[in-house]
C-alpha positions as CSV (number, residue, x, y, z in Angstrom):
1,M,2.3,-19.4,32.0
2,L,1.8,-21.3,29.0
3,Q,4.4,-20.5,26.2
4,K,3.4,-19.8,22.7
5,A,3.8,-22.3,20.2
6,P,7.1,-21.7,18.0
7,R,6.6,-20.4,14.6
8,R,6.5,-23.1,11.9
9,T,9.1,-23.0,9.0
10,R,7.1,-22.2,6.7
11,E,5.5,-19.0,8.8
12,R,9.2,-18.2,9.4
13,I,10.1,-17.9,5.5
14,L,7.5,-16.0,4.7
15,E,8.6,-13.6,7.1
16,L,12.2,-13.7,6.4
17,S,11.1,-13.2,2.8
18,L,9.2,-10.1,2.9
19,R,12.1,-8.7,5.4
20,L,14.6,-10.0,2.7
21,F,12.5,-8.7,-0.1
22,N,11.2,-5.1,1.3
23,E,15.3,-4.7,2.4
24,F,17.3,-5.2,-0.5
25,G,14.4,-5.9,-3.5
26,E,12.9,-8.9,-4.8
27,P,15.2,-9.2,-7.7
28,N,18.3,-9.3,-5.5
29,I,17.1,-12.3,-3.5
30,T,17.4,-15.8,-4.3
31,T,16.0,-18.6,-2.3
32,T,19.8,-20.3,-1.8
33,V,19.8,-16.3,0.4
34,I,16.8,-17.4,2.0
35,A,18.0,-20.7,3.2
36,E,21.2,-19.6,4.4
37,E,19.3,-16.6,6.0
38,M,17.1,-19.3,8.0
39,N,19.7,-21.9,8.6
40,I,18.2,-24.0,7.0
41,S,18.9,-26.4,3.7
42,P,17.5,-25.3,0.4
43,G,16.5,-28.7,0.5
44,N,14.4,-27.8,3.6
45,L,13.0,-24.5,2.2
46,Y,12.1,-26.7,-1.3
47,Y,9.5,-29.2,1.0
48,H,7.5,-26.0,1.9
49,F,7.9,-23.8,-1.6
50,R,8.6,-24.9,-5.0
51,N,10.4,-22.3,-5.7
52,K,11.0,-18.1,-5.2
53,D,7.5,-17.2,-7.3
54,D,5.7,-19.8,-4.8
55,I,7.2,-17.9,-2.2
56,V,6.6,-14.4,-3.6
57,N,2.6,-16.1,-4.5
58,S,2.4,-16.6,-0.5
59,I,3.1,-13.1,0.1
60,F,0.9,-12.1,-2.2
61,V,-2.1,-13.9,-0.8
62,Q,-1.6,-12.3,2.6
63,F,-0.7,-8.8,1.3
64,E,-4.6,-9.6,-0.8
65,A,-6.3,-10.4,2.4
66,E,-5.1,-7.1,4.2
67,I,-6.0,-5.1,1.7
68,E,-9.2,-6.8,0.7
69,R,-10.0,-5.5,4.7
70,I,-9.2,-2.0,4.3
71,L,-11.3,-1.9,0.9
72,T,-14.1,-1.6,2.3
73,V,-16.3,2.0,2.9
74,P,-18.4,2.6,5.4
75,N,-21.6,0.8,5.8
76,G,-25.2,2.2,6.5
77,R,-23.6,6.2,6.0
78,R,-21.8,8.1,3.3
79,S,-17.9,8.9,3.5
80,N,-16.7,12.2,5.0
81,I,-13.0,13.6,4.6
82,E,-11.8,11.9,7.9
83,D,-13.1,8.5,6.1
84,V,-10.9,9.6,3.2
85,W,-7.7,10.2,5.6
86,L,-8.0,7.0,7.2
87,Y,-8.3,5.1,4.6
88,L,-5.2,6.9,2.9
89,H,-3.8,6.0,6.5
90,L,-4.1,2.3,5.9
91,M,-3.8,2.0,2.7
92,F,-0.4,3.5,2.8
93,E,0.4,1.6,6.1
94,L,-0.1,-1.5,4.0
95,I,1.7,-0.4,1.1
96,W,5.1,0.3,3.0
97,R,5.0,-3.4,5.1
98,Y,4.8,-4.9,1.8
99,R,6.6,-2.3,-0.3
100,F,8.8,-4.8,-2.3
101,F,6.0,-5.7,-4.5
102,Y,5.2,-1.7,-5.1
103,R,9.0,-1.0,-5.5
104,D,9.4,-3.9,-8.0
105,L,6.2,-3.8,-9.4
106,N,6.7,-4.0,-13.0
107,D,9.8,-6.1,-13.1
108,L,7.1,-8.8,-10.9
109,L,4.1,-8.0,-13.6
110,S,6.3,-9.0,-15.7
111,R,7.4,-12.3,-15.4
112,N,4.2,-13.7,-13.3
113,R,1.2,-13.8,-14.4
114,K,-1.1,-14.2,-11.2
115,L,0.7,-11.3,-10.0
116,E,-0.3,-9.3,-12.7
117,L,-4.0,-10.6,-13.1
118,H,-4.6,-9.9,-9.2
119,F,-2.8,-6.0,-8.7
120,K,-5.0,-5.4,-11.9
121,Q,-8.1,-6.5,-9.6
122,I,-6.9,-4.2,-7.2
123,L,-6.0,-1.2,-9.0
124,A,-9.6,-1.7,-9.8
125,H,-10.9,-1.9,-6.7
126,K,-9.0,0.8,-5.6
127,I,-10.3,3.1,-8.1
128,K,-13.9,1.9,-7.0
129,V,-13.3,2.8,-3.6
130,A,-11.9,6.4,-4.3
131,R,-14.9,6.9,-7.1
132,Q,-17.2,6.2,-4.0
133,L,-15.5,8.6,-1.6
134,C,-16.1,11.1,-3.9
135,E,-19.1,10.6,-4.7
136,D,-20.2,10.2,-1.3
137,L,-18.3,13.4,-0.5
138,R,-20.7,14.9,-3.7
139,S,-23.9,13.7,-1.9
140,E,-22.9,15.3,1.2
141,K,-22.7,19.1,-0.9
142,S,-18.9,18.8,0.5
143,L,-17.6,18.4,-3.3
144,E,-18.1,19.9,-6.3
145,A,-17.6,17.8,-9.1
146,S,-18.8,16.2,-12.8
147,D,-18.6,12.0,-12.7
148,T,-15.9,13.0,-15.6
149,A,-14.3,14.8,-12.8
150,I,-14.6,12.7,-10.0
151,E,-13.0,9.3,-12.4
152,A,-10.1,11.4,-12.9
153,M,-9.4,12.1,-9.2
154,A,-10.4,9.0,-8.3
155,T,-7.6,7.3,-11.0
156,N,-5.4,9.7,-10.1
157,M,-4.8,9.6,-6.4
158,V,-4.7,5.2,-7.3
159,V,-1.9,6.2,-9.2
160,V,-0.1,9.0,-7.4
161,A,-0.4,6.1,-4.3
162,T,0.9,3.0,-6.3
163,Y,3.8,4.7,-7.6
164,W,4.3,7.4,-4.6
165,L,7.1,5.1,-3.2
166,S,9.2,4.7,-6.1
167,Y,9.1,8.0,-6.4
168,E,10.9,8.6,-2.4
169,Y,13.1,6.1,-3.5
170,V,14.3,7.5,-6.1
171,R,14.5,10.7,-4.7
172,N,16.0,9.7,-1.3
173,P,17.6,6.1,-1.9
174,R,20.1,5.9,1.0
175,K,17.4,7.0,3.1
176,Y,14.5,4.5,1.9
177,S,14.8,2.0,4.9
178,E,15.7,4.8,8.1
179,Q,12.1,4.7,9.9
180,Q,11.8,8.7,10.4
181,S,12.8,9.3,6.7
182,M,9.9,6.8,5.7
183,A,7.4,7.9,7.9
184,D,7.9,11.7,6.7
185,A,7.3,10.0,3.2
186,L,4.0,7.9,3.7
187,A,3.0,11.7,5.0
188,R,3.7,13.2,2.4
189,G,2.2,10.7,0.0
190,C,-0.9,11.3,2.1
191,Y,-1.2,14.7,1.5
192,Q,-0.6,14.5,-2.2
193,V,-3.0,12.3,-3.0
194,L,-5.5,14.3,-0.6
195,S,-4.2,17.0,-2.5
196,Q,-6.3,15.6,-5.5
197,I,-9.7,16.8,-3.9
198,G,-8.6,19.6,-2.5
199,P,-9.7,22.7,-5.0
200,Y,-13.0,20.6,-5.1
201,L,-14.2,20.4,-1.7
202,R,-17.0,23.3,-0.2
203,N,-18.3,24.3,3.0
204,E,-17.0,23.0,6.3
205,T,-15.4,19.9,4.6
206,A,-13.1,22.5,2.9
207,L,-12.0,23.9,6.2
208,L,-11.6,21.1,7.9
209,F,-9.0,20.2,4.8
210,Q,-7.6,22.9,5.4
211,K,-7.0,22.6,8.8
212,L,-5.9,18.5,8.5
213,S,-3.3,19.4,5.9
214,E,-1.9,21.9,7.4
215,E,-1.6,19.6,10.5
216,Y,0.3,17.3,8.3
217,L,2.5,19.6,7.0
218,K,4.0,21.1,10.0
219,K,4.9,18.0,11.1
220,L,6.8,17.5,8.0
221,K,8.7,20.9,9.0
């Protein structure tokens, strides 16, 4: 059997840094800590990355590429409520995988101009996709709302999704890294975001939303 090629040091540094940032918070992790955990010298680390911001920016490039793939509405047809549900699932899974960006967001943006600019673009893109999903539902007579209401819904959906993990962390910081606890937290987040459009849904879509919601809430009991 062919053996897999060993991961390059640079890739291992990024993988370890992401885990440490997620677990302990980016402000609490230094390049010295990363080098020690990698069992390499600081000089070896600096050969691959100039400083910690360089590591953060490289992780952000990965995050940005993944989120761009998610922020794509279906081609050739209008979106339905199940598309919205799937979109939220994928979004929250990605947010969890790169959760330090969201938990430490204000601190990161205050000192990293690149992240500040790019995160603004990501938020704008998220709102655009949420707006498009709502407009598609309205075109199918599955949602009844004005343009103003849809704009507010799209913004509220993105705000809740963006800060949901921060809310969960404040709510229960000692269980923040427990797998089941956070799986439940992400499920609650999906439900909270979708609840923004629930009152505007009509016909069979409203019934399907109620069914999906009931199934979700049962899992959280």
